[in-house]
C-alpha positions as a printed Julia matrix, in Angstrom:
198×3 Matrix{Float64}:
 118.17  227.98  69.71
 116.25  231.18  68.85
 112.56  231.12  69.47
 109.78  232.91  67.61
 107.13  234.79  69.56
 103.9   234.28  67.67
 101.05  236.77  67.76
  97.59  235.34  68.4
  94.57  236.85  66.7
  90.87  236.07  66.81
  90.28  235.23  63.15
  86.62  234.25  63.55
  84.28  233.6   66.46
  85.86  230.86  68.55
  88.93  230.47  66.29
  92.44  231.63  67.17
  95.28  232.04  64.64
  98.98  232.24  65.49
 101.0   234.43  63.12
 104.72  235.2   63.04
 104.77  239.03  63.44
 108.03  239.17  61.46
 106.25  237.53  58.52
 102.55  238.37  58.81
 101.81  237.18  55.28
 103.44  233.82  55.91
 102.02  230.62  57.34
  99.1   230.99  59.73
  98.58  228.3   62.34
  95.12  227.43  63.59
  95.51  227.02  67.34
  92.01  226.15  68.44
  88.33  226.55  67.82
  85.09  225.63  69.51
  83.54  223.77  66.6
  80.28  223.3   68.46
  78.86  223.4   71.98
  75.28  222.54  72.88
  73.36  225.12  74.87
  70.3   223.0   75.62
  69.43  219.37  76.23
  68.49  217.2   73.29
  65.01  215.91  72.67
  64.54  212.85  74.87
  64.58  209.44  73.21
  61.81  207.4   74.77
  60.38  203.93  74.5
  61.81  200.6   73.45
  63.88  201.86  70.51
  65.51  198.69  69.18
  67.41  200.53  66.45
  70.44  202.77  66.81
  69.18  206.36  67.08
  71.21  209.57  67.32
  70.23  212.12  69.93
  68.98  215.32  68.3
  71.98  217.35  69.52
  74.92  216.99  67.11
  77.98  218.99  66.02
  79.12  219.24  62.4
  82.81  219.44  61.49
  82.97  221.34  58.18
  84.5   219.76  55.09
  88.26  220.34  54.83
  88.51  221.7   58.39
  90.77  218.79  59.39
  94.33  218.15  58.28
  97.11  215.78  59.3
  97.87  216.65  62.9
  94.46  218.12  63.69
  93.18  217.17  67.15
  89.59  217.01  68.38
  88.5   216.99  72.02
  84.96  215.64  72.33
  83.03  215.76  75.61
  79.46  214.49  75.9
  77.16  213.89  78.85
  73.6   212.66  79.14
  71.07  211.33  81.6
  68.65  208.42  81.88
  65.53  210.17  83.16
  63.4   207.02  83.39
  64.3   203.32  83.39
  62.71  199.94  84.04
  65.73  198.49  85.82
  66.2   195.65  83.35
  67.61  197.32  80.23
  70.62  196.36  78.16
  71.33  199.53  76.21
  74.22  200.25  73.84
  75.74  203.74  73.51
  78.03  205.04  70.79
  80.06  208.18  70.25
  80.33  208.64  66.5
  82.04  210.75  63.88
  79.94  210.33  60.77
  78.98  206.66  60.6
  82.12  205.54  62.45
  81.81  204.55  66.11
  84.69  206.11  68.04
  83.53  204.5   71.29
  80.95  201.74  71.87
  79.58  200.92  75.32
  77.47  197.75  75.43
  74.99  196.03  77.75
  74.3   199.07  79.93
  71.69  198.67  82.66
  71.11  202.17  84.1
  69.07  203.31  87.08
  66.83  206.37  87.17
  68.85  209.61  86.93
  72.11  207.85  86.12
  74.47  209.76  83.84
  76.56  208.65  80.87
  79.56  210.49  79.49
  82.38  210.47  76.94
  85.68  212.36  77.13
  87.72  211.51  74.05
  90.7   212.91  72.14
  90.96  212.24  68.4
  94.08  212.81  66.28
  93.92  212.96  62.49
  96.94  211.14  61.1
  96.33  211.67  57.4
  93.89  213.91  55.54
  91.88  213.5   52.34
  89.17  211.21  51.09
  91.05  208.26  52.56
  92.22  209.99  55.73
  92.9   208.2   59.0
  92.41  208.95  62.69
  93.09  207.41  66.11
  91.39  208.11  69.44
  91.82  207.63  73.18
  89.87  208.68  76.25
  87.45  207.63  78.96
  83.76  206.81  79.01
  81.04  205.87  81.5
  77.92  203.98  80.47
  75.86  204.65  83.6
  76.41  205.96  87.09
  75.23  208.48  89.63
  77.11  211.77  89.93
  80.24  211.2   91.97
  79.96  207.41  92.01
  80.12  206.27  88.37
  83.03  204.18  87.1
  84.84  205.21  83.93
  86.63  202.88  81.53
  89.58  203.58  79.27
  88.72  203.53  75.56
  90.89  203.58  72.45
  90.46  203.4   68.69
  93.11  202.03  66.34
  93.78  203.74  63.02
  90.4   204.17  61.31
  89.24  205.81  58.1
  87.86  209.37  58.0
  87.04  211.46  54.94
  88.27  214.94  55.83
  87.05  216.35  52.5
  83.43  215.82  53.6
  81.53  217.35  56.5
  81.41  214.97  59.47
  78.74  214.9   62.15
  79.7   214.17  65.76
  76.8   212.41  67.49
  75.86  210.18  70.4
  73.54  207.27  69.63
  71.54  204.91  71.83
  70.26  201.45  70.93
  67.73  200.12  73.39
  67.35  196.37  73.53
  64.16  194.35  73.87
  63.96  194.65  77.66
  63.31  198.41  77.47
  59.74  199.65  77.78
  57.75  202.61  76.51
  58.41  204.41  79.8
  62.18  204.49  79.29
  63.7   207.89  78.54
  67.18  209.33  78.02
  68.53  212.66  76.8
  71.88  214.21  75.84
  72.6   217.21  78.06
  76.0   218.26  76.72
  78.04  217.89  73.55
  81.17  219.98  73.03
  83.72  219.59  70.23
  86.94  221.61  70.29
  89.45  221.48  67.43
  93.18  222.24  67.41
  95.56  222.72  64.49
  92.67  222.99  62.06
  93.23  223.52  58.35
  90.52  226.13  57.91
  88.21  228.43  59.82
  85.05  226.78  61.09
C-alpha cells in the first residue's frame, strides 16, 4: 500500500501541522500543541478551606480547539508545604466544572507531593460533546516513595464549542488548620489532533 510522506510545519508557537506536499492546499492535520505549561508555582492555598477551591494556576483550552479524536495529555504536580497530620483533603483534576479525577480522604505529611498524569480523548464534538479519560494519580507521597492509583472516566459530557479551563482543586475538611498550606507547582496540557490553532 503506498504511503504519503507528510511535511510538518510550525503553524504557530507550539503547534505543528502535517500537510501533504502533493496537495498543500488540502487537508491540514494538527499534530500537537502545548496548550499551556506553568512556569511558576501557584499561589499557596492556606488554612482550613472547607470549600472546593482551584489553585491559581490554570490552563484554558480555547473554544472549538477540540474535535472528535482530539487527545489531551494533562500532567499536574503540587506539594503540601505545611500540614497538621490529621487532614482529610479531597483533590480534583477538572476540565471546566467536570471532575476528571477525584482523590478523597487524603492525609498528607509535610512536603508530600500530589500528582496527576491523565490522557483524555474527545469522542464527539459540539455543545453536547463527549470525552473519556484514563491515567494515574497520587494523592500524597514523598518523592520516590508515593503510591499511584489507576484512574478512569467513563463517557462524560464536554462542550467543545466553549472555552474550557483545566484546573486542580483542593477541598480541605474540618480537621485542617490555619497553618495548613499547599501549592500547585506544575500544570502542563498538551493537545493532539486539534481542530484549530491554539
